[in-house]
C-alpha positions in Angstrom: 74.2 74.0 95.1 72.0 71.7 92.7 68.7 73.2 91.1 67.0 71.0 93.8 69.1 72.5 97.0 68.3 76.2 95.1 65.0 75.8 94.9 64.8 74.3 98.4 66.8 77.3 99.8 64.7 79.8 98.3 61.9 78.4 99.7 63.4 78.6 102.8 64.7 82.2 102.9 62.3 83.5 100.2 61.0 86.9 102.1 63.4 87.2 105.4 65.9 89.9 105.8 69.0 89.5 108.1 70.8 92.1 110.7 74.3 93.3 110.0 76.4 93.9 113.3 72.8 95.1 115.2 73.5 98.2 113.1 71.0 98.1 110.0 68.4 95.3 108.4 69.0 94.5 104.5 66.5 93.8 102.5 67.3 90.4 101.0 65.9 87.5 99.3 67.8 85.3 101.6 68.2 84.8 105.5 71.9 84.9 105.8 71.9 83.0 109.1 70.2 79.9 107.4 73.0 80.5 104.3 75.7 80.2 107.1 74.2 76.9 108.5 74.1 75.4 105.3 77.5 76.5 104.5 78.7 74.6 108.2 76.7 71.6 107.2 78.8 71.3 104.1 82.0 72.1 105.7 81.5 69.4 107.9 80.5 66.6 105.1 83.5 68.0 103.0 86.2 68.5 105.8 84.9 66.3 109.1 83.3 67.7 112.1 85.3 70.2 113.1 84.8 72.6 110.6 82.5 75.7 111.8 81.7 79.4 111.1 83.4 81.4 113.3 81.0 84.4 114.3 83.9 86.6 113.8 84.1 85.3 109.8 80.6 86.5 109.6 82.0 89.8 108.0 83.8 88.0 105.6 81.0 85.0 104.7 78.4 87.6 104.4 80.3 89.5 101.8 80.8 85.9 100.2 77.2 85.0 100.4 76.2 87.8 98.9 78.4 87.7 95.6 78.1 83.8 94.8 74.0 84.4 95.3 74.1 87.3 93.1 72.2 89.0 96.2 72.4 92.9 94.5 70.7 95.0 97.1 73.2 93.2 99.7 75.7 93.2 97.5 75.5 97.0 97.0 75.2 97.6 100.5 79.0 96.0 100.8 80.6 97.8 98.0 80.8 94.7 96.0 81.0 94.7 92.3 79.1 91.5 91.4 81.0 92.0 87.4 84.6 91.4 89.1 86.0 88.6 90.6 87.1 88.1 94.3 90.3 88.3 96.0 90.0 87.1 99.1 93.1 87.6 101.6 94.1 86.6 105.1 96.4 84.9 107.1 97.6 81.4 106.9 94.8 78.9 108.1 91.9 81.3 108.4 89.6 79.0 105.7 90.2 81.1 102.5 90.8 77.7 100.4 87.7 76.0 102.1 85.3 78.3 102.0 86.0 78.7 98.5 85.7 75.6 97.8 82.4 75.4 99.7 81.2 78.9 97.4 81.4 76.3 94.4 78.4 74.8 95.7 76.1 77.6 96.0 76.6 79.7 93.1 74.6 79.9 89.7 75.7 77.0 87.1 76.7 80.0 85.0 79.4 81.4 87.0 81.0 77.9 88.4 84.6 78.3 88.8 87.7 75.7 89.2 90.3 76.1 92.1 93.4 75.4 91.0 96.6 75.9 93.4 98.9 77.9 92.3 102.0 75.9 93.1 100.4 73.3 90.7 100.4 75.9 88.2 104.1 76.2 88.7 104.8 72.6 88.4 102.9 72.7 85.5 105.0 75.2 83.8 108.2 73.4 84.5 106.6 70.3 82.1 104.7 72.2 80.1 105.8 75.6 79.5 104.1 79.0 78.3 101.3 76.5 76.8 100.3 76.6 80.7 99.7 80.4 80.4 97.5 79.5 77.4 95.8 77.0 79.6 94.9 79.5 82.3 93.8 82.2 80.3 92.5 81.4 76.8 91.7 78.4 77.8 92.2 74.9 75.9 91.9 75.1 71.7 88.6 72.7 72.2 86.6 74.7 74.6 84.4 77.4 73.2 85.1 79.7 76.2 87.3 80.6 78.7 87.1 79.2 82.3 86.5 80.8 85.6 89.3 80.1 88.1 90.0 80.4 91.4 93.8 80.7 91.7 94.6 79.2 95.3 97.3 80.2 97.6 98.9 83.1 95.3 102.3 84.2 96.4 103.5 80.5 97.4 104.9 79.8 94.1 108.4 80.7 92.9 109.8 82.6 89.6 110.4 79.3 87.7 112.8 78.5 84.6 111.5 77.4 81.3 114.6 76.3 79.1 116.5 79.0 80.5 113.9 82.0 80.7 112.4 82.8 84.2 108.9 83.4 84.0 106.3 84.7 86.3 103.7 82.6 85.7 100.8 83.9 87.8 101.5 87.4 86.5 101.7 86.2 83.0 98.5 84.4 83.7 96.5 87.3 85.5 97.5 89.6 82.8 96.0 87.4 80.3 93.1 87.1 82.1 92.7 91.0 82.6 92.4 91.1 78.8 89.6 88.5 79.1 88.0 90.6 81.9 88.2 93.5 79.6 87.0 91.9 76.3 84.8 89.3 77.6 83.8 89.7 81.2 85.3 85.9 82.5 86.2 86.5 86.3 89.0 85.5 88.3 88.9 84.8 91.8 92.4 84.5 93.9 92.9 83.5 97.4 96.6 84.9 99.1 98.2 85.3 101.9 100.0 88.3 100.6 99.1 92.4 101.7 98.2 94.8 98.6 102.1 96.3 98.8 103.2 92.6 98.9 101.1 91.7 95.5 103.1 94.7 94.0 106.4 93.4 95.6 105.6 89.6 94.2 104.1 90.5 90.7 104.5 94.3 90.1 102.8 97.4 90.4 100.9 96.4 86.7 99.3 93.5 87.9 98.3 95.0 91.2 96.5 98.0 89.1 94.8 95.3 87.0 93.6 93.4 90.2 92.1 96.6 91.3 89.9 96.6 88.3 89.4 92.7 88.1 88.4 92.1 91.6 86.8 92.6 95.0 89.1 92.8 97.6 87.6 90.7 100.8 90.1 90.2 103.9 89.7 88.2 107.0 91.4 89.8 110.1 95.2 89.5 110.5 94.9 88.5 113.7 92.5 85.5 112.6 93.7 82.3 114.2 95.0 79.2 112.7 91.6 76.9 112.2 93.8 74.3 111.5 
């Protein structure tokens, strides 16, 4: 979201509040229903007229809004740690990738992130080898600071061999980014169809343990219908 849009939204939402599941009202600088409308408008712009936010997804969407707008009060109510990244999980076709792409426009400039499909990272590894792990953790040599990435669709890539050596590329990248998180507070976002036990099966107990420290888990309902 550019500065003009941010100012506009602040003017529109400055002193409102919103009600969650008709249980209680949480004070906020933003009217979350208005933010959802903005997300829907952006989604239509990016993905066409079929894009919409279902009311059944509000639990997920409100948490993402609180996080990416850095709404401390609401994030606290949701148990979200703003210093961590996001692990967004849910069934195939529930809209994880598209909503994270829209959130790029909602977040503050210093927290902007790039989305990188895990399959593409794997293909890069075939060509470039272990330099790819460095690229998505410490960054390129000419970059002053490592970037914030969202690794999309974690779990669809396969272990690959480079000159005969097998490597779980995404696991190695996540372990390297854990070191960045501890030393420099650099965040990592992830989308995945995998459950927590499946993540451990694919990537090992060490990665699952690191992810607990690195990310907030936000989950779509497992029965969410394919929206494609």
